[in-house]
C-alpha positions as CSV (number, residue, x, y, z in Angstrom):
1,M,88.4,-100.8,0.4
2,A,86.2,-99.1,2.8
3,E,84.7,-96.1,1.2
4,E,84.9,-93.0,3.5
5,I,81.8,-91.5,4.4
6,T,81.5,-87.6,3.9
7,I,79.1,-85.9,6.5
8,P,77.1,-83.2,4.4
9,A,78.2,-80.0,5.1
10,W,74.9,-78.8,6.7
11,K,74.8,-81.8,9.1
12,R,78.2,-81.1,10.2
13,W,76.7,-77.3,10.5
14,L,74.0,-78.2,12.9
15,E,75.9,-80.6,15.1
16,D,78.7,-77.6,15.6
17,I,75.4,-75.8,16.5
18,G,74.5,-78.7,19.2
19,E,77.8,-78.6,20.6
20,Q,77.4,-74.8,21.5
21,V,74.6,-75.0,22.5
22,T,75.3,-77.7,24.9
23,F,78.4,-75.7,25.9
24,F,76.3,-73.1,26.8
25,V,74.2,-75.0,29.3
26,R,77.8,-76.4,30.6
27,F,78.7,-72.7,31.1
28,I,75.4,-71.8,33.1
29,K,75.3,-74.5,35.2
30,N,79.0,-74.0,36.2
31,I,77.7,-70.3,37.2
32,F,75.6,-71.6,40.0
33,A,77.8,-74.3,41.1
34,G,79.4,-74.1,44.1
35,G,83.2,-73.0,44.7
36,F,83.1,-69.8,42.1
37,E,87.3,-69.2,41.4
38,W,87.1,-65.4,42.4
39,S,90.7,-64.9,42.5
40,E,90.9,-66.2,38.4
41,F,87.9,-63.8,37.7
42,V,89.7,-60.9,39.0
43,R,93.0,-61.8,37.4
44,Q,91.2,-62.0,34.0
45,C,89.4,-58.8,34.8
46,Y,92.6,-57.0,34.6
47,E,93.8,-59.0,31.9
48,I,91.3,-58.6,29.6
49,G,90.5,-55.1,30.7
50,Y,93.3,-53.1,31.9
51,R,95.7,-54.6,29.3
52,S,92.9,-53.8,26.9
53,F,92.4,-50.1,27.7
54,M,95.1,-49.0,25.5
55,L,94.5,-50.2,22.2
56,V,90.6,-48.9,22.9
57,G,91.5,-45.5,23.9
58,V,93.5,-44.9,21.3
59,T,91.3,-46.7,18.5
60,S,88.9,-44.6,20.0
61,F,90.7,-41.1,20.0
62,I,91.7,-41.5,16.4
63,M,87.8,-42.4,15.5
64,G,86.8,-39.3,16.7
65,V,88.6,-37.1,15.4
66,V,88.4,-38.5,12.3
67,L,84.8,-38.6,12.5
68,I,84.7,-34.7,13.2
69,L,87.3,-34.4,10.6
70,Q,85.0,-36.1,7.9
71,L,81.9,-34.6,9.1
72,R,83.2,-30.9,9.4
73,P,82.9,-30.2,5.1
74,T,79.5,-31.2,4.9
75,L,77.7,-29.5,8.1
76,V,79.9,-26.4,7.1
77,E,78.3,-26.6,3.3
78,F,74.8,-26.8,4.9
79,G,75.7,-24.0,7.4
80,A,75.2,-26.3,10.6
81,A,78.6,-26.8,12.2
82,S,77.1,-25.7,15.4
83,M,75.5,-29.7,15.3
84,L,78.6,-31.4,15.1
85,P,79.1,-32.1,19.0
86,K,75.5,-33.2,18.6
87,T,76.2,-35.7,15.4
88,L,79.3,-37.3,16.3
89,S,77.8,-37.8,20.0
90,V,74.5,-39.4,19.0
91,S,76.5,-41.1,16.0
92,F,79.5,-42.1,18.5
93,I,77.1,-43.6,21.7
94,R,74.3,-45.5,19.5
95,E,76.6,-47.2,17.1
96,I,80.1,-46.4,16.1
97,G,81.6,-46.5,19.2
98,P,80.2,-49.9,20.6
99,V,80.6,-51.8,17.0
100,I,84.4,-50.5,16.4
101,I,84.9,-51.2,20.3
102,A,83.8,-54.6,20.4
103,I,85.6,-55.9,17.0
104,I,88.9,-54.2,19.0
105,C,88.1,-56.4,21.9
106,A,87.3,-59.6,19.2
107,G,90.5,-59.1,17.7
108,K,92.3,-58.9,20.8
109,I,90.1,-60.7,23.2
110,A,88.4,-63.7,21.7
111,S,91.7,-64.9,20.0
112,S,93.7,-64.5,23.4
113,I,91.5,-66.7,25.3
114,G,91.3,-69.5,22.1
115,A,94.5,-69.6,21.6
116,E,95.2,-69.8,25.1
117,L,92.8,-73.0,25.5
118,G,93.4,-74.3,22.4
119,S,97.1,-74.8,23.6
120,M,95.9,-76.1,27.0
121,K,94.0,-78.4,25.0
122,V,96.9,-79.7,22.7
123,T,99.3,-80.0,25.9
124,E,96.5,-82.4,27.2
125,Q,96.4,-79.4,30.4
126,L,92.6,-80.1,29.8
127,D,92.1,-83.6,30.2
128,A,94.7,-83.1,33.4
129,M,92.4,-81.2,35.0
130,D,89.7,-83.1,34.7
131,V,91.6,-86.7,35.7
132,S,92.7,-84.7,38.7
133,G,89.4,-83.3,39.8
134,A,89.6,-80.2,38.7
135,N,86.6,-78.8,36.7
136,P,88.2,-77.2,34.3
137,V,84.7,-75.2,32.7
138,Q,84.1,-73.8,35.8
139,Y,88.2,-72.7,36.4
140,L,88.7,-71.4,32.5
141,V,85.4,-70.9,30.7
142,V,83.1,-69.3,33.6
143,T,85.6,-66.8,34.8
144,R,86.8,-65.5,31.1
145,I,83.1,-65.4,29.8
146,L,81.7,-63.6,32.6
147,A,85.2,-61.2,33.0
148,T,84.3,-60.3,29.3
149,T,81.0,-59.6,29.9
150,F,81.9,-57.3,32.8
151,M,84.7,-55.6,31.2
152,V,83.1,-55.2,27.4
153,P,80.7,-52.6,28.7
154,L,83.1,-50.8,30.7
155,L,85.7,-50.4,27.9
156,S,82.8,-49.3,25.8
157,V,82.1,-46.3,28.3
158,M,85.6,-45.3,28.6
159,G,85.9,-45.5,24.8
160,D,82.9,-43.4,24.2
161,V,84.3,-40.8,26.5
162,I,87.7,-40.8,25.2
163,G,86.5,-40.5,21.3
164,L,84.6,-37.3,22.3
165,I,87.4,-35.8,23.8
166,G,89.4,-36.8,20.4
167,G,86.2,-35.2,18.5
168,F,86.9,-32.0,21.0
169,L,90.2,-31.3,20.1
170,A,89.8,-32.0,16.0
171,L,86.9,-29.8,16.5
172,N,89.2,-26.8,18.0
173,L,91.9,-27.5,14.7
174,R,89.7,-25.6,12.6
175,D,86.9,-23.8,15.1
176,H,87.0,-22.6,18.2
177,M,84.9,-24.0,20.7
178,S,84.8,-24.2,24.9
179,L,85.3,-27.1,26.9
180,S,82.2,-26.2,28.8
181,L,80.4,-25.2,25.7
182,Y,81.3,-28.4,23.9
183,A,80.5,-30.3,27.1
184,T,76.8,-28.6,27.5
185,K,76.1,-29.5,23.4
186,V,77.1,-33.6,24.1
187,V,74.8,-33.9,27.4
188,A,72.3,-32.1,25.4
189,S,72.0,-33.7,22.4
190,L,71.6,-37.3,24.6
191,D,68.7,-39.4,25.4
192,Y,68.9,-42.0,28.1
193,T,67.6,-44.0,24.7
194,D,70.8,-43.2,23.1
195,F,72.8,-45.0,26.2
196,I,70.9,-47.2,28.0
197,P,70.3,-49.8,24.6
198,A,73.9,-49.6,23.3
199,F,74.9,-49.9,27.0
200,I,72.9,-53.1,26.9
201,K,74.4,-54.5,24.0
202,T,77.9,-54.5,24.8
203,I,77.1,-56.4,27.6
204,F,75.8,-59.2,24.9
205,F,78.8,-58.1,22.9
206,G,80.7,-58.9,25.7
207,L,79.5,-62.5,26.3
208,A,79.4,-63.3,22.7
209,I,83.6,-62.7,22.4
210,G,83.8,-64.6,25.5
211,F,81.9,-67.7,24.4
212,V,83.4,-67.7,21.1
213,G,86.9,-67.5,22.4
214,C,86.3,-70.4,25.1
215,Y,83.8,-72.6,22.7
216,K,87.3,-72.5,20.0
217,G,89.9,-73.2,22.5
218,F,87.7,-76.1,24.1
219,H,87.3,-77.8,20.9
220,S,90.4,-77.1,19.0
221,S,91.9,-80.6,17.2
222,R,94.9,-82.2,18.2
223,G,97.9,-80.8,16.9
224,T,99.9,-77.4,17.1
225,A,98.6,-76.2,13.7
226,S,94.9,-76.2,15.7
227,V,95.8,-73.7,17.8
228,G,96.1,-70.8,15.5
229,L,93.0,-72.2,13.5
230,A,91.4,-71.6,16.9
231,A,92.3,-67.9,17.5
232,N,91.7,-67.2,13.9
233,S,88.2,-68.7,14.0
234,A,87.5,-66.9,17.4
235,V,88.3,-63.6,16.2
236,V,86.0,-64.2,12.8
237,T,83.5,-65.7,14.8
238,A,83.0,-63.4,17.2
239,S,82.9,-60.5,15.0
240,L,79.9,-61.7,12.7
241,W,78.4,-62.3,15.9
242,I,78.8,-59.0,17.1
243,F,77.4,-57.3,14.2
244,V,74.8,-59.8,14.2
245,I,73.7,-58.8,17.6
246,D,74.0,-55.3,16.4
247,A,71.4,-55.6,13.4
248,I,69.1,-57.3,16.4
249,A,70.0,-54.5,18.8
250,V,69.2,-51.8,16.3
251,Q,65.9,-53.5,15.1
252,I,64.9,-53.7,18.8
253,T,65.6,-49.9,19.6
254,S,63.7,-48.7,16.4
255,L,60.6,-50.6,17.6
256,L,60.4,-49.9,21.1
257,F,62.4,-45.7,21.3
258,Y,62.4,-44.8,17.7
259,S,58.9,-45.6,16.2
């Protein structure tokens, strides 16, 4: 009997990186290919954005309430209760809002894309598209990745606003502050260096979520069990990429704006 050849883990890891780079190059090339699928892109924006808004809104509202309730005792102890709007707005806009919303989107969107494309791979629908002359990368991958890249930043902005509204309501549970005063304090505490870097990194969050979901779905194994594995792997990998991108973005922002 011939001995089974085992491939070292590091070699499999390098092969996977190579496949991801090749897949990303195919995605870039198909963006500029003729016949962009606008109808599918709009449909994916609806599926990814509108159908995720309720989840993002509820999560952001709760985070705003929780942050105020957690920050208030400490700031009151130091006589800095008036700093609550500033502390909430800066921390939420810079870091907490974009990352939490991206993680929520990774759990919902990346898993959905991975499972959908994985099931199409298992049922040989991707092969059928190739045989019929259709371009599955342009129709399925480009539209989904661009939709996530476009919608995740918008969801993040809306989530930030909802989170600040939740913070205002939580603040008025113990103290009293008018909405106009709260809005004035929030706006006065924020600068373009707080919003723009956070918005830019949400674009990369969306790109990572869409790319990982499509890659895991396209490269799932044959068999029904692979669909669940593709969805699970997409969530884990996308979440990891979100933290990596966030760490890099924080370092770049600190060097450019906060040094």
